[in-house]
N, CA and C atoms as an extended XYZ file, in Angstrom:
570
Properties=species:S:1:pos:R:3:atomname:S:1:resname:S:1:resid:I:1 pbc="F F F"
N         0.819       -1.024       -0.076 N   UNK     1
C        -0.071       -0.043       -0.008 CA  UNK     1
C         0.849        1.264        0.042 C   UNK     1
N         1.943        1.308        0.820 N   UNK     2
C         2.731        2.519        0.733 CA  UNK     2
C         3.362        2.729       -0.557 C   UNK     2
N         3.767        1.616       -1.357 N   UNK     3
C         4.288        1.695       -2.566 CA  UNK     3
C         3.415        2.437       -3.371 C   UNK     3
N         2.243        2.095       -3.377 N   UNK     4
C         1.158        2.699       -4.207 CA  UNK     4
C         1.045        4.298       -4.044 C   UNK     4
N         1.181        4.592       -2.716 N   UNK     5
C         0.978        5.947       -2.348 CA  UNK     5
C         2.490        6.690       -2.871 C   UNK     5
N         3.440        6.120       -2.796 N   UNK     6
C         4.695        6.730       -3.019 CA  UNK     6
C         4.812        6.898       -4.694 C   UNK     6
N         4.352        5.945       -5.393 N   UNK     7
C         4.311        6.116       -6.736 CA  UNK     7
C         3.212        6.969       -7.108 C   UNK     7
N         2.039        7.161       -6.573 N   UNK     8
C         1.054        8.046       -6.685 CA  UNK     8
C         1.565        9.647       -6.640 C   UNK     8
N         2.135        9.817       -5.575 N   UNK     9
C         2.699       11.151       -5.154 CA  UNK     9
C         4.011       11.458       -5.591 C   UNK     9
N         4.653       10.576       -6.726 N   UNK    10
C         5.894       10.816       -7.004 CA  UNK    10
C         5.907       12.341       -8.149 C   UNK    10
N         4.907       12.720       -8.607 N   UNK    11
C         4.715       13.702       -9.610 CA  UNK    11
C         4.896       15.032       -8.979 C   UNK    11
N         4.716       16.025       -9.723 N   UNK    12
C         4.948       17.486       -9.287 CA  UNK    12
C         3.699       17.753       -8.217 C   UNK    12
N         4.241       18.411       -7.181 N   UNK    13
C         3.212       19.008       -6.248 CA  UNK    13
C         3.254       20.370       -6.251 C   UNK    13
N         1.900       21.000       -5.989 N   UNK    14
C         1.771       22.503       -5.849 CA  UNK    14
C         1.452       22.834       -4.473 C   UNK    14
N         2.368       23.489       -3.817 N   UNK    15
C         2.123       23.762       -2.453 CA  UNK    15
C         1.129       24.872       -2.416 C   UNK    15
N         0.490       24.813       -1.143 N   UNK    16
C        -0.599       25.884       -0.860 CA  UNK    16
C        -0.286       27.104       -1.227 C   UNK    16
N         0.813       27.657       -0.945 N   UNK    17
C         1.258       29.047       -1.239 CA  UNK    17
C         1.131       29.350       -2.807 C   UNK    17
N         1.253       28.579       -3.600 N   UNK    18
C         1.256       28.716       -4.942 CA  UNK    18
C        -0.224       28.366       -5.858 C   UNK    18
N        -1.036       28.307       -4.916 N   UNK    19
C        -2.308       28.006       -5.413 CA  UNK    19
C        -3.016       29.137       -6.229 C   UNK    19
N        -3.762       28.934       -7.349 N   UNK    20
C        -4.206       30.149       -8.046 CA  UNK    20
C        -5.730       30.403       -7.679 C   UNK    20
N        -6.289       31.399       -8.021 N   UNK    21
C        -7.658       31.698       -7.630 CA  UNK    21
C        -8.532       30.617       -8.225 C   UNK    21
N        -8.352       29.896       -9.095 N   UNK    22
C        -9.081       29.113       -9.852 CA  UNK    22
C        -9.170       27.799       -8.861 C   UNK    22
N        -8.013       27.368       -8.305 N   UNK    23
C        -8.089       26.243       -7.206 CA  UNK    23
C        -8.910       26.620       -5.938 C   UNK    23
N        -8.866       27.952       -5.655 N   UNK    24
C        -9.263       28.378       -4.261 CA  UNK    24
C       -10.838       28.715       -4.315 C   UNK    24
N       -11.257       28.900       -5.536 N   UNK    25
C       -12.659       29.445       -5.895 CA  UNK    25
C       -13.580       28.065       -5.758 C   UNK    25
N       -14.985       28.140       -5.267 N   UNK    26
C       -15.876       27.124       -5.203 CA  UNK    26
C       -16.098       26.489       -6.604 C   UNK    26
N       -16.119       25.419       -6.721 N   UNK    27
C       -16.307       24.645       -8.125 CA  UNK    27
C       -17.896       25.034       -8.486 C   UNK    27
N       -17.949       25.438       -9.927 N   UNK    28
C       -19.119       25.719      -10.487 CA  UNK    28
C       -19.143       25.047      -11.750 C   UNK    28
N       -20.035       24.120      -12.035 N   UNK    29
C       -20.005       23.175      -13.111 CA  UNK    29
C       -20.264       24.194      -14.402 C   UNK    29
N       -19.397       23.802      -15.409 N   UNK    30
C       -19.618       24.544      -16.697 CA  UNK    30
C       -20.394       23.681      -17.694 C   UNK    30
N       -20.029       22.437      -17.628 N   UNK    31
C       -20.629       21.432      -18.375 CA  UNK    31
C       -21.647       20.566      -17.392 C   UNK    31
N       -22.729       20.106      -18.109 N   UNK    32
C       -23.587       19.267      -17.334 CA  UNK    32
C       -23.120       18.008      -17.355 C   UNK    32
N       -23.550       17.127      -16.122 N   UNK    33
C       -23.024       15.908      -16.024 CA  UNK    33
C       -24.079       14.857      -15.278 C   UNK    33
N       -23.727       13.509      -15.475 N   UNK    34
C       -24.569       12.643      -14.715 CA  UNK    34
C       -25.126       13.146      -13.305 C   UNK    34
N       -26.214       12.828      -12.962 N   UNK    35
C       -26.785       13.084      -11.651 CA  UNK    35
C       -27.312       14.640      -11.569 C   UNK    35
N       -26.952       15.425      -12.466 N   UNK    36
C       -27.527       16.878      -12.291 CA  UNK    36
C       -29.058       16.732      -12.647 C   UNK    36
N       -29.881       17.563      -11.929 N   UNK    37
C       -31.092       17.726      -12.175 CA  UNK    37
C       -31.502       18.987      -12.879 C   UNK    37
N       -32.485       18.915      -13.854 N   UNK    38
C       -32.628       20.032      -14.602 CA  UNK    38
C       -33.951       20.643      -14.374 C   UNK    38
N       -34.273       21.899      -14.703 N   UNK    39
C       -35.632       22.317      -14.846 CA  UNK    39
C       -35.894       22.854      -16.325 C   UNK    39
N       -36.623       22.328      -17.104 N   UNK    40
C       -37.053       22.705      -18.548 CA  UNK    40
C       -38.343       23.275      -18.615 C   UNK    40
N       -38.278       24.609      -18.908 N   UNK    41
C       -39.561       25.420      -18.829 CA  UNK    41
C       -39.859       25.871      -20.185 C   UNK    41
N       -41.277       25.701      -20.736 N   UNK    42
C       -41.630       26.101      -21.974 CA  UNK    42
C       -42.694       27.258      -21.544 C   UNK    42
N       -42.244       28.527      -21.536 N   UNK    43
C       -43.371       29.502      -21.347 CA  UNK    43
C       -44.698       29.488      -21.974 C   UNK    43
N       -44.654       29.206      -23.195 N   UNK    44
C       -45.789       29.200      -24.206 CA  UNK    44
C       -46.597       27.900      -24.170 C   UNK    44
N       -45.917       26.850      -23.320 N   UNK    45
C       -46.487       25.419      -23.367 CA  UNK    45
C       -46.184       24.755      -21.930 C   UNK    45
N       -46.795       25.494      -20.887 N   UNK    46
C       -46.436       24.665      -19.531 CA  UNK    46
C       -46.689       23.210      -19.346 C   UNK    46
N       -47.484       22.726      -20.309 N   UNK    47
C       -47.714       21.190      -20.160 CA  UNK    47
C       -46.429       20.381      -20.442 C   UNK    47
N       -45.538       21.005      -21.283 N   UNK    48
C       -44.274       20.252      -21.586 CA  UNK    48
C       -43.310       20.467      -20.513 C   UNK    48
N       -43.275       21.264      -19.548 N   UNK    49
C       -42.332       21.497      -18.445 CA  UNK    49
C       -41.953       20.181      -17.915 C   UNK    49
N       -40.676       20.093      -17.590 N   UNK    50
C       -40.078       18.793      -17.110 CA  UNK    50
C       -39.046       19.213      -16.062 C   UNK    50
N       -38.776       18.212      -15.096 N   UNK    51
C       -37.510       18.210      -14.195 CA  UNK    51
C       -36.912       16.971      -14.267 C   UNK    51
N       -36.204       16.814      -15.458 N   UNK    52
C       -35.375       15.524      -15.586 CA  UNK    52
C       -34.083       15.446      -14.873 C   UNK    52
N       -33.604       14.305      -14.602 N   UNK    53
C       -32.262       14.135      -14.018 CA  UNK    53
C       -31.412       13.350      -15.049 C   UNK    53
N       -30.184       13.814      -15.251 N   UNK    54
C       -29.329       13.253      -16.175 CA  UNK    54
C       -28.928       11.793      -15.698 C   UNK    54
N       -29.365       10.741      -16.666 N   UNK    55
C       -28.898        9.472      -16.225 CA  UNK    55
C       -27.497        9.139      -16.353 C   UNK    55
N       -27.116        8.035      -16.103 N   UNK    56
C       -25.701        7.433      -16.320 CA  UNK    56
C       -25.115        7.454      -17.734 C   UNK    56
N       -26.179        7.264      -18.630 N   UNK    57
C       -25.834        7.395      -19.981 CA  UNK    57
C       -25.879        8.668      -20.604 C   UNK    57
N       -25.861        9.806      -19.693 N   UNK    58
C       -25.809       11.212      -20.164 CA  UNK    58
C       -27.125       11.729      -20.725 C   UNK    58
N       -28.215       11.058      -20.732 N   UNK    59
C       -29.354       11.421      -21.454 CA  UNK    59
C       -30.393       11.832      -20.314 C   UNK    59
N       -31.359       12.471      -20.918 N   UNK    60
C       -32.634       12.864      -20.176 CA  UNK    60
C       -33.795       12.673      -21.179 C   UNK    60
N       -34.922       12.201      -20.445 N   UNK    61
C       -36.325       11.975      -21.212 CA  UNK    61
C       -37.218       13.145      -21.148 C   UNK    61
N       -37.760       13.582      -22.296 N   UNK    62
C       -38.514       14.669      -22.628 CA  UNK    62
C       -39.734       14.216      -23.299 C   UNK    62
N       -41.039       14.601      -22.835 N   UNK    63
C       -42.183       14.229      -23.461 CA  UNK    63
C       -42.247       14.695      -24.910 C   UNK    63
N       -42.706       13.896      -25.847 N   UNK    64
C       -42.872       14.283      -27.273 CA  UNK    64
C       -41.538       13.999      -28.256 C   UNK    64
N       -40.413       14.212      -27.469 N   UNK    65
C       -39.059       14.226      -28.207 CA  UNK    65
C       -38.299       12.933      -27.897 C   UNK    65
N       -38.451       12.463      -26.676 N   UNK    66
C       -37.919       11.256      -26.150 CA  UNK    66
C       -36.566       11.558      -25.531 C   UNK    66
N       -35.478       10.871      -25.710 N   UNK    67
C       -34.261       10.804      -25.219 CA  UNK    67
C       -33.316       12.141      -25.697 C   UNK    67
N       -32.662       12.776      -25.038 N   UNK    68
C       -31.949       13.937      -25.452 CA  UNK    68
C       -30.548       13.862      -24.641 C   UNK    68
N       -29.383       13.820      -25.315 N   UNK    69
C       -28.109       13.907      -24.560 CA  UNK    69
C       -27.822       15.227      -24.055 C   UNK    69
N       -27.612       15.182      -22.606 N   UNK    70
C       -27.296       16.396      -21.806 CA  UNK    70
C       -25.997       16.638      -21.297 C   UNK    70
N       -25.405       15.519      -20.765 N   UNK    71
C       -23.999       15.356      -20.302 CA  UNK    71
C       -23.191       15.978      -21.248 C   UNK    71
N       -22.158       16.840      -20.787 N   UNK    72
C       -21.031       17.279      -21.403 CA  UNK    72
C       -21.591       18.564      -22.292 C   UNK    72
N       -22.744       18.898      -22.249 N   UNK    73
C       -23.273       20.223      -22.774 CA  UNK    73
C       -23.338       21.310      -21.786 C   UNK    73
N       -23.330       22.586      -22.209 N   UNK    74
C       -23.606       23.643      -21.290 CA  UNK    74
C       -25.302       23.955      -21.381 C   UNK    74
N       -25.570       24.745      -20.408 N   UNK    75
C       -27.099       24.938      -20.330 CA  UNK    75
C       -27.381       25.656      -21.666 C   UNK    75
N       -26.889       26.560      -22.051 N   UNK    76
C       -27.364       27.182      -23.314 CA  UNK    76
C       -27.351       26.310      -24.568 C   UNK    76
N       -26.145       25.345      -24.669 N   UNK    77
C       -26.207       24.605      -25.834 CA  UNK    77
C       -27.333       23.495      -25.788 C   UNK    77
N       -27.786       22.941      -24.506 N   UNK    78
C       -28.840       22.147      -24.351 CA  UNK    78
C       -30.186       22.900      -24.592 C   UNK    78
N       -30.339       24.209      -24.291 N   UNK    79
C       -31.480       24.962      -24.534 CA  UNK    79
C       -31.699       25.134      -25.946 C   UNK    79
N       -30.693       25.346      -26.723 N   UNK    80
C       -30.741       25.507      -28.230 CA  UNK    80
C       -31.196       24.217      -28.938 C   UNK    80
N       -30.666       23.085      -28.450 N   UNK    81
C       -30.959       21.756      -28.944 CA  UNK    81
C       -32.471       21.478      -28.674 C   UNK    81
N       -32.917       21.558      -27.545 N   UNK    82
C       -34.255       21.415      -27.044 CA  UNK    82
C       -35.248       22.245      -27.824 C   UNK    82
N       -34.835       23.463      -28.040 N   UNK    83
C       -35.752       24.485      -28.779 CA  UNK    83
C       -35.908       24.082      -30.257 C   UNK    83
N       -34.774       23.349      -30.786 N   UNK    84
C       -34.858       22.819      -32.189 CA  UNK    84
C       -35.671       21.546      -32.246 C   UNK    84
N       -35.506       20.822      -31.272 N   UNK    85
C       -36.460       19.460      -31.388 CA  UNK    85
C       -37.874       19.956      -31.218 C   UNK    85
N       -38.229       20.743      -30.425 N   UNK    86
C       -39.640       21.081      -30.105 CA  UNK    86
C       -40.263       22.293      -31.089 C   UNK    86
N       -39.268       22.696      -31.920 N   UNK    87
C       -39.815       23.688      -32.831 CA  UNK    87
C       -41.207       23.605      -33.458 C   UNK    87
N       -41.524       22.424      -34.121 N   UNK    88
C       -42.650       22.133      -34.595 CA  UNK    88
C       -43.952       22.227      -33.705 C   UNK    88
N       -43.754       21.945      -32.513 N   UNK    89
C       -44.861       21.826      -31.619 CA  UNK    89
C       -45.237       23.127      -30.787 C   UNK    89
N       -44.118       24.049      -30.923 N   UNK    90
C       -44.322       25.404      -30.068 CA  UNK    90
C       -44.860       26.538      -30.833 C   UNK    90
N       -45.956       27.129      -30.056 N   UNK    91
C       -46.284       28.423      -30.678 CA  UNK    91
C       -45.346       29.545      -30.232 C   UNK    91
N       -45.109       29.597      -29.132 N   UNK    92
C       -43.878       30.490      -28.626 CA  UNK    92
C       -42.679       29.831      -28.676 C   UNK    92
N       -41.736       30.287      -29.358 N   UNK    93
C       -40.465       29.531      -29.635 CA  UNK    93
C       -39.474       30.021      -28.581 C   UNK    93
N       -39.781       29.359      -27.479 N   UNK    94
C       -38.878       29.707      -26.222 CA  UNK    94
C       -38.639       28.494      -25.198 C   UNK    94
N       -37.602       28.367      -24.867 N   UNK    95
C       -37.299       27.344      -23.827 CA  UNK    95
C       -36.390       27.858      -22.971 C   UNK    95
N       -36.281       27.434      -21.534 N   UNK    96
C       -35.247       27.819      -20.437 CA  UNK    96
C       -34.903       26.569      -19.972 C   UNK    96
N       -33.456       26.226      -19.846 N   UNK    97
C       -33.021       25.046      -19.218 CA  UNK    97
C       -32.184       25.729      -17.875 C   UNK    97
N       -32.540       25.295      -16.583 N   UNK    98
C       -31.810       25.836      -15.580 CA  UNK    98
C       -31.466       24.485      -14.879 C   UNK    98
N       -30.349       24.650      -14.146 N   UNK    99
C       -29.812       23.679      -13.104 CA  UNK    99
C       -30.244       23.723      -11.786 C   UNK    99
N       -31.138       22.640      -11.405 N   UNK   100
C       -31.842       22.723      -10.203 CA  UNK   100
C       -30.983       22.113       -8.852 C   UNK   100
N       -30.349       21.186       -9.266 N   UNK   101
C       -29.314       20.539       -8.321 CA  UNK   101
C       -28.320       19.833       -9.049 C   UNK   101
N       -27.274       19.672       -8.350 N   UNK   102
C       -25.910       19.073       -8.882 CA  UNK   102
C       -25.055       18.488       -7.952 C   UNK   102
N       -24.677       17.351       -8.030 N   UNK   103
C       -23.931       16.585       -6.940 CA  UNK   103
C       -22.644       15.699       -7.578 C   UNK   103
N       -21.729       15.592       -6.998 N   UNK   104
C       -20.534       15.049       -7.390 CA  UNK   104
C       -19.728       14.335       -6.404 C   UNK   104
N       -19.269       13.208       -6.756 N   UNK   105
C       -18.265       12.545       -5.753 CA  UNK   105
C       -16.811       12.926       -5.452 C   UNK   105
N       -16.365       13.019       -4.350 N   UNK   106
C       -15.079       13.078       -4.078 CA  UNK   106
C       -14.368       11.812       -3.163 C   UNK   106
N       -13.233       11.733       -2.979 N   UNK   107
C       -12.793       10.435       -2.448 CA  UNK   107
C       -11.796       10.938       -1.294 C   UNK   107
N       -12.175       10.657       -0.026 N   UNK   108
C       -11.105       10.921        1.209 CA  UNK   108
C       -10.584        9.663        1.631 C   UNK   108
N        -9.239        9.567        1.760 N   UNK   109
C        -8.525        8.336        2.167 CA  UNK   109
C        -7.295        8.865        3.093 C   UNK   109
N        -6.872        7.935        3.712 N   UNK   110
C        -5.632        8.055        4.562 CA  UNK   110
C        -6.022        8.208        6.146 C   UNK   110
N        -5.386        8.955        6.683 N   UNK   111
C        -5.548        9.135        8.183 CA  UNK   111
C        -6.994        9.833        8.487 C   UNK   111
N        -8.113        9.496        8.103 N   UNK   112
C        -9.436        9.806        8.583 CA  UNK   112
C       -10.291        8.904        9.121 C   UNK   112
N       -11.192        9.319        9.927 N   UNK   113
C       -12.024        8.207       10.630 CA  UNK   113
C       -12.601        7.237        9.786 C   UNK   113
N       -13.366        7.729        8.828 N   UNK   114
C       -14.141        6.895        7.844 CA  UNK   114
C       -13.775        7.151        6.264 C   UNK   114
N       -12.676        6.605        5.895 N   UNK   115
C       -12.438        6.992        4.515 CA  UNK   115
C       -13.394        6.324        3.528 C   UNK   115
N       -13.591        7.052        2.331 N   UNK   116
C       -14.343        6.631        1.346 CA  UNK   116
C       -14.916        7.739        0.459 C   UNK   116
N       -16.093        7.492       -0.228 N   UNK   117
C       -16.739        8.587       -1.002 CA  UNK   117
C       -17.501        9.438       -0.351 C   UNK   117
N       -17.499       10.644       -0.651 N   UNK   118
C       -18.287       11.783       -0.024 CA  UNK   118
C       -18.972       12.391       -1.268 C   UNK   118
N       -20.473       12.561       -1.253 N   UNK   119
C       -21.097       13.249       -2.305 CA  UNK   119
C       -21.261       14.848       -1.886 C   UNK   119
N       -20.847       15.454       -2.782 N   UNK   120
C       -20.803       16.974       -2.664 CA  UNK   120
C       -22.162       17.508       -3.368 C   UNK   120
N       -23.000       18.076       -2.734 N   UNK   121
C       -24.119       18.704       -3.340 CA  UNK   121
C       -24.276       20.327       -3.361 C   UNK   121
N       -22.949       20.872       -2.962 N   UNK   122
C       -22.858       22.155       -3.009 CA  UNK   122
C       -21.298       22.385       -2.975 C   UNK   122
N       -20.840       23.695       -3.307 N   UNK   123
C       -19.335       23.844       -3.416 CA  UNK   123
C       -18.854       23.354       -1.913 C   UNK   123
N       -17.952       22.509       -1.844 N   UNK   124
C       -17.252       21.815       -0.755 CA  UNK   124
C       -15.916       21.896       -0.782 C   UNK   124
N       -15.256       22.230        0.415 N   UNK   125
C       -13.867       22.387        0.602 CA  UNK   125
C       -13.145       21.116        0.839 C   UNK   125
N       -11.895       20.828        0.870 N   UNK   126
C       -11.085       19.825        1.311 CA  UNK   126
C       -11.411       19.479        2.620 C   UNK   126
N       -11.414       20.563        3.422 N   UNK   127
C       -11.710       20.435        4.898 CA  UNK   127
C       -12.947       19.896        5.218 C   UNK   127
N       -13.911       20.489        4.517 N   UNK   128
C       -15.362       20.148        4.787 CA  UNK   128
C       -15.517       18.600        4.499 C   UNK   128
N       -14.876       18.061        3.277 N   UNK   129
C       -14.997       16.823        2.773 CA  UNK   129
C       -14.329       15.862        3.945 C   UNK   129
N       -13.345       16.318        4.474 N   UNK   130
C       -12.671       15.397        5.556 CA  UNK   130
C       -13.509       15.495        6.799 C   UNK   130
N       -14.449       16.383        7.075 N   UNK   131
C       -15.156       16.569        8.098 CA  UNK   131
C       -16.318       15.496        7.928 C   UNK   131
N       -16.818       15.555        6.682 N   UNK   132
C       -17.887       14.423        6.283 CA  UNK   132
C       -17.419       13.082        6.423 C   UNK   132
N       -16.031       12.900        6.380 N   UNK   133
C       -15.378       11.427        6.533 CA  UNK   133
C       -15.287       11.243        8.004 C   UNK   133
N       -16.043       12.150        8.961 N   UNK   134
C       -15.763       12.036       10.478 CA  UNK   134
C       -14.332       12.688       11.009 C   UNK   134
N       -13.931       13.394       10.137 N   UNK   135
C       -12.659       14.117       10.534 CA  UNK   135
C       -11.231       13.316       10.544 C   UNK   135
N       -10.315       14.021       11.019 N   UNK   136
C        -8.840       13.318       10.959 CA  UNK   136
C        -8.883       12.285       12.091 C   UNK   136
N        -7.999       11.479       11.884 N   UNK   137
C        -7.494       10.475       12.998 CA  UNK   137
C        -6.479       11.209       13.728 C   UNK   137
N        -6.794       11.913       14.667 N   UNK   138
C        -5.935       12.594       15.543 CA  UNK   138
C        -4.650       11.929       16.071 C   UNK   138
N        -4.635       10.762       16.048 N   UNK   139
C        -3.360        9.999       16.496 CA  UNK   139
C        -2.432        9.874       15.435 C   UNK   139
N        -2.992        9.985       14.103 N   UNK   140
C        -2.024        9.524       12.956 CA  UNK   140
C        -1.934       10.782       11.976 C   UNK   140
N        -2.951       11.609       11.867 N   UNK   141
C        -2.835       12.551       10.679 CA  UNK   141
C        -2.020       13.537       10.745 C   UNK   141
N        -1.260       13.946        9.492 N   UNK   142
C        -0.468       14.908        9.307 CA  UNK   142
C        -1.287       15.903        8.518 C   UNK   142
N        -1.841       16.906        9.293 N   UNK   143
C        -2.951       17.735        8.802 CA  UNK   143
C        -2.012       18.897        8.047 C   UNK   143
N        -0.680       19.045        8.044 N   UNK   144
C         0.100       20.058        7.593 CA  UNK   144
C         0.455       19.497        6.038 C   UNK   144
N         0.218       18.416        5.620 N   UNK   145
C         0.622       18.007        4.452 CA  UNK   145
C        -0.419       17.275        3.553 C   UNK   145
N        -1.708       17.610        3.700 N   UNK   146
C        -2.797       16.886        3.006 CA  UNK   146
C        -2.784       17.230        1.596 C   UNK   146
N        -2.975       16.004        0.780 N   UNK   147
C        -2.755       16.120       -0.693 CA  UNK   147
C        -4.144       15.971       -1.238 C   UNK   147
N        -4.262       16.768       -2.198 N   UNK   148
C        -5.420       16.684       -3.192 CA  UNK   148
C        -4.931       16.365       -4.608 C   UNK   148
N        -5.574       15.143       -5.071 N   UNK   149
C        -5.243       14.986       -6.459 CA  UNK   149
C        -6.451       15.004       -7.310 C   UNK   149
N        -6.034       15.790       -8.558 N   UNK   150
C        -6.946       16.234       -9.519 CA  UNK   150
C        -6.658       15.835      -10.833 C   UNK   150
N        -7.503       15.209      -11.624 N   UNK   151
C        -7.237       14.771      -13.040 CA  UNK   151
C        -7.919       15.987      -13.778 C   UNK   151
N        -7.113       16.604      -14.575 N   UNK   152
C        -7.561       17.859      -15.201 CA  UNK   152
C        -7.048       17.779      -16.731 C   UNK   152
N        -7.537       17.652      -17.730 N   UNK   153
C        -7.094       17.748      -19.174 CA  UNK   153
C        -6.095       16.806      -19.326 C   UNK   153
N        -6.310       15.390      -18.908 N   UNK   154
C        -5.451       14.314      -18.945 CA  UNK   154
C        -4.175       14.457      -18.136 C   UNK   154
N        -4.012       15.495      -17.264 N   UNK   155
C        -2.897       15.500      -16.405 CA  UNK   155
C        -3.229       15.321      -14.827 C   UNK   155
N        -2.227       14.615      -14.191 N   UNK   156
C        -2.842       14.461      -12.838 CA  UNK   156
C        -1.933       15.734      -11.962 C   UNK   156
N        -2.838       16.423      -11.173 N   UNK   157
C        -2.192       17.325      -10.493 CA  UNK   157
C        -2.291       17.122       -9.025 C   UNK   157
N        -1.275       17.606       -8.396 N   UNK   158
C        -1.241       17.416       -6.798 CA  UNK   158
C        -1.253       18.790       -6.210 C   UNK   158
N        -1.868       18.988       -5.141 N   UNK   159
C        -2.041       20.182       -4.385 CA  UNK   159
C        -1.674       19.570       -2.981 C   UNK   159
N        -0.771       20.302       -2.217 N   UNK   160
C        -0.616       19.982       -0.930 CA  UNK   160
C        -1.174       21.294       -0.046 C   UNK   160
N        -1.864       20.885        0.985 N   UNK   161
C        -2.528       21.839        1.895 CA  UNK   161
C        -2.241       21.783        3.269 C   UNK   161
N        -2.016       22.861        3.982 N   UNK   162
C        -1.843       22.980        5.306 CA  UNK   162
C        -3.117       23.230        6.068 C   UNK   162
N        -3.801       22.143        6.391 N   UNK   163
C        -5.197       22.389        7.031 CA  UNK   163
C        -5.094       22.643        8.595 C   UNK   163
N        -3.874       22.224        9.192 N   UNK   164
C        -3.646       22.647       10.556 CA  UNK   164
C        -3.553       24.037       10.891 C   UNK   164
N        -3.011       24.959       10.106 N   UNK   165
C        -3.154       26.290       10.143 CA  UNK   165
C        -4.493       27.012       10.076 C   UNK   165
N        -5.411       26.335        9.310 N   UNK   166
C        -6.726       26.825        9.147 CA  UNK   166
C        -7.546       26.536       10.376 C   UNK   166
N        -7.367       25.182       10.823 N   UNK   167
C        -8.061       24.905       12.083 CA  UNK   167
C        -7.588       25.768       13.336 C   UNK   167
N        -6.400       26.071       13.522 N   UNK   168
C        -5.753       26.644       14.427 CA  UNK   168
C        -5.997       28.331       14.562 C   UNK   168
N        -6.667       28.652       13.263 N   UNK   169
C        -7.117       29.913       13.140 CA  UNK   169
C        -5.909       31.044       12.712 C   UNK   169
N        -4.887       30.216       12.191 N   UNK   170
C        -3.687       31.014       11.834 CA  UNK   170
C        -3.608       31.424       10.445 C   UNK   170
N        -4.524       31.361        9.770 N   UNK   171
C        -4.847       31.777        8.270 CA  UNK   171
C        -4.808       30.676        7.315 C   UNK   171
N        -4.842       31.150        6.125 N   UNK   172
C        -4.986       30.140        4.981 CA  UNK   172
C        -6.333       30.286        4.330 C   UNK   172
N        -6.523       29.694        3.219 N   UNK   173
C        -7.647       29.768        2.511 CA  UNK   173
C        -8.285       28.223        2.377 C   UNK   173
N        -9.596       28.131        2.091 N   UNK   174
C       -10.161       26.976        1.851 CA  UNK   174
C        -9.879       26.566        0.284 C   UNK   174
N        -9.622       25.363        0.204 N   UNK   175
C        -9.319       24.664       -1.215 CA  UNK   175
C       -10.554       24.028       -1.668 C   UNK   175
N       -11.411       24.362       -2.618 N   UNK   176
C       -12.613       23.950       -3.113 CA  UNK   176
C       -12.352       22.871       -4.068 C   UNK   176
N       -13.222       21.770       -3.942 N   UNK   177
C       -13.236       20.466       -4.560 CA  UNK   177
C       -13.819       20.501       -5.821 C   UNK   177
N       -13.322       19.579       -6.785 N   UNK   178
C       -14.050       19.218       -7.945 CA  UNK   178
C       -14.339       17.817       -8.202 C   UNK   178
N       -15.403       17.488       -9.163 N   UNK   179
C       -15.748       16.174       -9.231 CA  UNK   179
C       -14.460       15.178       -9.236 C   UNK   179
N       -14.547       13.917       -8.771 N   UNK   180
C       -13.654       13.001       -8.591 CA  UNK   180
C       -12.281       13.247       -7.856 C   UNK   180
N       -12.058       14.330       -7.232 N   UNK   181
C       -10.974       14.846       -6.499 CA  UNK   181
C       -10.633       13.735       -5.442 C   UNK   181
N        -9.499       13.375       -5.115 N   UNK   182
C        -9.087       12.415       -4.203 CA  UNK   182
C        -8.229       13.225       -3.202 C   UNK   182
N        -8.752       13.052       -1.841 N   UNK   183
C        -7.938       13.843       -0.827 CA  UNK   183
C        -7.260       12.903        0.173 C   UNK   183
N        -6.003       12.833        0.238 N   UNK   184
C        -5.265       11.879        1.089 CA  UNK   184
C        -4.559       12.752        2.200 C   UNK   184
N        -5.003       12.159        3.220 N   UNK   185
C        -4.348       12.641        4.638 CA  UNK   185
C        -3.273       11.751        5.034 C   UNK   185
N        -2.047       12.071        4.832 N   UNK   186
C        -0.906       11.357        5.351 CA  UNK   186
C        -0.737       11.005        6.719 C   UNK   186
N        -0.107        9.956        7.004 N   UNK   187
C         0.368        9.868        8.567 CA  UNK   187
C         1.513       10.720        8.808 C   UNK   187
N         1.639       11.129       10.251 N   UNK   188
C         2.784       11.780       10.816 CA  UNK   188
C         3.920       10.885       10.736 C   UNK   188
N         5.130       11.558       10.543 N   UNK   189
C         6.344       10.951       10.486 CA  UNK   189
C         6.879       11.200       11.900 C   UNK   189
N         7.115       10.174       12.639 N   UNK   190
C         7.546       10.216       13.815 CA  UNK   190
C         9.148       10.217       14.136 C   UNK   190
């Protein structure tokens, strides 16, 4: 197991002091993904209004037109596609698509009380995800070197966080998570 983590963390790491505003800002989905719940509103035809959830295959079901691929698209792209599909049935050529709820998994491992998957239904920081995993294992956890792994554009990124200073009120900023981030809390070296 130790060999796995040594191999995993042997790449380039970004210390907390060099994090950009992008990493420190709460995650906001640009593209729709599996599990998102949408609100589709037709102002001129309220009987067509729907609140579909994006399925595992990335599609939603809409009356009269059937399945529509939603995952990987922005809200405006999906609006345009739905408007085009419904054009023959609509008197008022208008549709609005809004994101009602969005949730995504992150994974917490290492020196925490209950390692595993945490579902984020709102912008969530690394510290909050660790608390969702019942907190640090106080006898083992090295809170000064918490690592967040993120796969982005085909590259594995490493971010090293000092969560101890935040917990002690000595400063620092919260690091917000994105879908499928892995948070690893290493053990203290004695």
